[in-house]
N, CA, C and O of each residue as an XYZ file, in Angstrom:
348
protein
N       6.531     -8.497     -8.572
C       6.140     -7.244     -7.988
C       7.374     -6.649     -7.327
O       8.131     -7.357     -6.663
N       7.575     -5.369     -7.506
C       8.711     -4.677     -6.907
C       8.216     -3.511     -6.066
O       7.366     -2.731     -6.495
N       8.758     -3.409     -4.872
C       8.479     -2.282     -3.978
C       9.787     -1.530     -3.814
O      10.665     -1.964     -3.068
N       9.923     -0.405     -4.504
C      11.195      0.318     -4.510
C      11.099      1.715     -3.912
O      12.120      2.341     -3.630
N       9.873      2.207     -3.718
C       9.719      3.589     -3.259
C       8.642      3.700     -2.191
O       7.614      3.024     -2.236
N       8.914      4.576     -1.226
C       7.916      4.927     -0.223
C       7.059      6.065     -0.756
O       7.486      6.843     -1.608
N       5.862      6.141     -0.243
C       4.997      7.291     -0.488
C       4.076      7.395      0.712
O       4.120      6.558      1.614
N       3.236      8.430      0.719
C       2.348      8.637      1.867
C       0.969      9.094      1.416
O       0.813      9.899      0.498
N      -0.008      8.550      2.095
C      -1.350      9.113      2.122
C      -1.426      9.838      3.458
O      -0.575      9.609      4.318
N      -2.406     10.698      3.663
C      -2.516     11.328      4.993
C      -2.569     10.253      6.094
O      -3.486      9.432      6.129
N      -1.582     10.274      6.981
C      -1.533      9.344      8.094
C      -0.979      7.971      7.780
O      -0.937      7.120      8.668
N      -0.550      7.719      6.543
C      -0.117      6.382      6.134
C       1.219      6.452      5.397
O       1.385      7.238      4.465
N       2.163      5.624      5.826
C       3.414      5.418      5.093
C       3.275      4.094      4.366
O       2.919      3.082      4.970
N       3.556      4.099      3.067
C       3.382      2.862      2.312
C       4.456      2.684      1.265
O       5.177      3.619      0.913
N       4.546      1.447      0.771
C       5.402      1.123     -0.360
C       4.528      1.037     -1.601
O       3.422      0.497     -1.573
N       5.045      1.576     -2.672
C       4.328      1.633     -3.940
C       4.707      0.420     -4.793
O       5.862      0.298     -5.201
N       3.752     -0.480     -5.069
C       4.080     -1.660     -5.881
C       4.148     -1.314     -7.362
O       3.330     -0.550     -7.873
N       5.114     -1.877     -8.028
C       5.243     -1.693     -9.476
C       5.401     -3.044    -10.131
O       6.171     -3.870     -9.641
N       4.730     -3.291    -11.175
C       3.738     -2.451    -11.829
C       2.387     -2.511    -11.096
O       2.086     -3.475    -10.392
N       1.591     -1.462    -11.282
C       0.268     -1.387    -10.648
C      -0.756     -2.291    -11.318
O      -1.629     -2.839    -10.645
N      -0.663     -2.452    -12.621
C      -1.730     -3.131    -13.375
C      -2.078     -4.526    -12.873
O      -3.267     -4.833    -12.784
N      -1.122     -5.392    -12.538
C      -1.522     -6.714    -12.036
C      -2.295     -6.652    -10.717
O      -3.214     -7.440    -10.493
N      -1.921     -5.717     -9.851
C      -2.625     -5.583     -8.573
C      -4.033     -5.043     -8.809
O      -4.992     -5.500     -8.186
N      -4.151     -4.082     -9.700
C      -5.484     -3.555    -10.026
C      -6.361     -4.636    -10.639
O      -7.541     -4.742    -10.304
N      -5.793     -5.440    -11.536
C      -6.562     -6.522    -12.166
C      -6.995     -7.552    -11.125
O      -8.121     -8.046    -11.176
N      -6.124     -7.874    -10.195
C      -6.472     -8.811     -9.134
C      -7.604     -8.257     -8.278
O      -8.522     -8.990     -7.910
N      -7.544     -6.980     -7.962
C      -8.608     -6.349     -7.174
C      -9.943     -6.417     -7.903
O     -10.971     -6.712     -7.293
N      -9.933     -6.148     -9.197
C     -11.159     -6.240     -9.995
C     -11.692     -7.670     -9.980
O     -12.888     -7.879     -9.777
N     -10.831     -8.642    -10.189
C     -11.250    -10.045    -10.190
C     -11.853    -10.456     -8.847
O     -12.891    -11.116     -8.804
N     -11.205    -10.068     -7.759
C     -11.711    -10.424     -6.435
C     -13.044     -9.746     -6.143
O     -13.936    -10.349     -5.546
N     -13.175     -8.497     -6.562
C     -14.423     -7.765     -6.335
C     -15.565     -8.351     -7.161
O     -16.709     -8.380     -6.707
N     -15.259     -8.816     -8.363
C     -16.297     -9.471     -9.170
C     -16.704    -10.802     -8.553
O     -17.877    -11.172     -8.584
N     -15.744    -11.514     -7.999
C     -16.035    -12.818     -7.394
C     -16.810    -12.674     -6.096
O     -17.738    -13.440     -5.836
N     -16.435    -11.692     -5.277
C     -17.088    -11.431     -3.993
C     -17.485     -9.959     -3.914
O     -16.808     -9.181     -3.240
N     -18.563     -9.559     -4.583
C     -18.950     -8.147     -4.629
C     -19.294     -7.556     -3.260
O     -19.268     -6.338     -3.088
N     -19.609     -8.397     -2.306
C     -19.909     -7.887     -0.965
C     -18.651     -7.475     -0.202
O     -18.745     -6.835      0.845
N     -17.486     -7.834     -0.716
C     -16.218     -7.501     -0.076
C     -15.518     -6.387     -0.847
O     -14.526     -6.619     -1.538
N     -16.039     -5.204     -0.720
C     -15.500     -4.031     -1.415
C     -14.172     -3.638     -0.765
O     -14.074     -3.588      0.461
N     -13.148     -3.359     -1.580
C     -11.855     -2.958     -0.995
C     -12.000     -1.788     -0.025
O     -12.661     -0.794     -0.325
N     -11.382     -1.922      1.121
C     -11.381     -0.899      2.164
C     -12.796     -0.517      2.593
O     -13.051      0.612      3.013
N     -13.718     -1.490      2.477
C     -15.131     -1.296      2.850
C     -15.753     -0.114      2.111
O     -16.735      0.463      2.578
N     -15.182      0.251      0.955
C     -15.728      1.339      0.157
C     -15.396      2.727      0.658
O     -15.895      3.712      0.114
N     -14.564      2.829      1.687
C     -14.259      4.131      2.284
C     -13.559      5.087      1.324
O     -13.691      6.303      1.462
N     -12.828      4.562      0.366
C     -12.036      5.405     -0.519
C     -12.518      5.348     -1.966
O     -11.845      5.856     -2.862
N     -13.656      4.745     -2.196
C     -14.155      4.625     -3.556
C     -13.180      3.817     -4.398
O     -12.498      2.922     -3.899
N     -13.128      4.144     -5.670
C     -12.235      3.423     -6.580
C     -10.916      4.156     -6.773
O     -10.093      3.724     -7.580
N     -10.691      5.254     -6.054
C      -9.540      6.103     -6.312
C      -8.267      5.766     -5.570
O      -7.257      6.442     -5.766
N      -8.272      4.742     -4.720
C      -7.078      4.424     -3.948
C      -6.181      3.498     -4.757
O      -6.591      2.398     -5.127
N      -4.958      3.943     -5.032
C      -4.017      3.125     -5.799
C      -3.511      1.957     -4.951
O      -3.532      2.022     -3.722
N      -3.059      0.895     -5.608
C      -2.486     -0.233     -4.875
C      -1.299      0.232     -4.037
O      -0.524      1.096     -4.449
N      -1.179     -0.362     -2.856
C      -0.067     -0.013     -1.974
C       0.099     -1.079     -0.904
O      -0.800     -1.887     -0.669
N       1.257     -1.072     -0.260
C       1.535     -1.937      0.869
C       1.766     -1.035      2.075
O       2.798     -0.369      2.169
N       0.810     -1.014      2.993
C       0.912     -0.158      4.167
C       2.065     -0.628      5.049
O       2.174     -1.808      5.381
N       2.920      0.323      5.419
C       4.046      0.053      6.308
C       3.705      0.539      7.719
O       4.022     -0.132      8.701
N       3.059      1.705      7.817
C       2.692      2.263      9.120
C       1.481      3.173      8.962
O       1.351      3.890      7.970
N       0.593      3.134      9.962
C      -0.547      4.045      9.949
C      -1.062      4.331     11.350
O      -2.227      4.696     11.512
N      -0.222      4.175     12.364
C      -0.682      4.326     13.733
C      -0.340      5.649     14.387
O      -0.710      5.873     15.539
N       0.348      6.522     13.695
C       0.755      7.786     14.298
C      -0.312      8.857     14.106
O      -1.035      8.863     13.110
N      -0.395      9.749     15.064
C      -1.312     10.879     14.967
C      -0.673     12.026     14.197
O       0.528     12.007     13.929
N      -1.478     13.025     13.843
C      -0.970     14.149     13.037
C       0.229     14.865     13.644
O       1.086     15.353     12.907
N       0.310     14.938     14.958
C       1.403     15.681     15.597
C       2.732     14.950     15.532
O       3.785     15.581     15.624
N       2.705     13.628     15.376
C       3.951     12.855     15.441
C       4.270     12.072     14.179
O       5.365     11.522     14.056
N       3.333     12.011     13.238
C       3.528     11.118     12.105
C       4.701     11.492     11.217
O       5.426     10.600     10.778
N       4.918     12.747     10.938
C       6.014     13.101     10.031
C       7.363     12.651     10.581
O       8.145     12.028      9.863
N       7.640     12.956     11.834
C       8.926     12.557     12.424
C       9.037     11.038     12.520
O      10.087     10.474     12.213
N       7.967     10.377     12.943
C       8.001      8.919     13.090
C       8.162      8.242     11.736
O       8.954      7.309     11.603
N       7.427      8.697     10.740
C       7.499      8.068      9.419
C       8.808      8.395      8.721
O       9.340      7.559      7.990
N       9.340      9.601      8.933
C      10.656      9.932      8.380
C      11.721      8.983      8.936
O      12.570      8.490      8.194
N      11.669      8.734     10.246
C      12.653      7.849     10.876
C      12.495      6.413     10.382
O      13.488      5.749     10.082
N      11.267      5.932     10.298
C      11.033      4.573      9.825
C      11.460      4.406      8.373
O      12.070      3.403      8.005
N      11.135      5.390      7.563
C      11.517      5.342      6.151
C      13.036      5.325      6.004
O      13.569      4.572      5.190
N      13.738      6.148      6.785
C      15.207      6.176      6.725
C      15.798      4.831      7.154
O      16.805      4.390      6.599
N      15.176      4.179      8.142
C      15.664      2.885      8.609
C      15.441      1.784      7.576
O      16.291      0.910      7.407
N      14.302      1.822      6.885
C      13.956      0.749      5.952
C      14.459      0.965      4.526
O      14.578      0.002      3.768
N      14.751      2.186      4.154
C      15.159      2.489      2.779
C      16.344      1.651      2.288
O      16.350      1.250      1.124
N      17.350      1.369      3.132
C      18.467      0.548      2.637
C      18.064     -0.883      2.260
O      18.818     -1.569      1.571
N      16.900     -1.336      2.698
C      16.440     -2.692      2.384
C      15.717     -2.779      1.039
O      15.402     -3.871      0.566
N      15.461     -1.632      0.434
C      14.744     -1.605     -0.839
C      15.711     -1.761     -2.002
O      16.878     -1.391     -1.871
N      15.280     -2.279     -3.103
C      13.923     -2.685     -3.415
C      13.602     -4.080     -2.878
O      14.474     -4.942     -2.770
N      12.338     -4.272     -2.549
C      11.819     -5.600     -2.214
C      11.172     -6.165     -3.457
O      10.492     -5.449     -4.192
N      11.380     -7.435     -3.693
C      10.752     -8.100     -4.842
C      10.029     -9.340     -4.350
O      10.535    -10.068     -3.496
N       8.845     -9.574     -4.892
C       8.099    -10.769     -4.500
C       7.191    -11.210     -5.645
O       6.907    -10.455     -6.575
N       6.757    -12.441     -5.541
C       5.781    -12.994     -6.478
C       4.522    -13.302     -5.682
O       4.589    -13.915     -4.616
N       3.391    -12.883     -6.193
C       2.119    -13.176     -5.549
C       1.578    -14.434     -6.203
O       1.313    -14.459     -7.405
N       1.416    -15.477     -5.403
C       0.953    -16.760     -5.908
C      -0.488    -17.048     -5.519
O      -1.177    -17.810     -6.198
N      -0.949    -16.437     -4.422
C      -2.309    -16.711     -3.959
C      -2.779    -15.564     -3.078
O      -1.993    -14.805     -2.509
N      -4.097    -15.480     -2.995
C      -4.715    -14.478     -2.109
C      -5.584    -15.215     -1.131
O      -6.215    -14.594     -0.276
């Protein structure tokens, strides 16, 4: 898994995992195994792409400046690479 780019949802700064397909397949497998544990408690339906949340604690008035600064600080550390062995 490689995390090379930042992106944002409203109020959330995250890293975009590539490729998406293994993470999506893992989510499907886990949901089939434990159907009572819906990802994100079902708040976002099935439309939320895989991501690694970096920050989500800022309010609307401060999030852009705070996330811009955090992204600038962390960008030199990218890309991150990892192997997922267990959940």
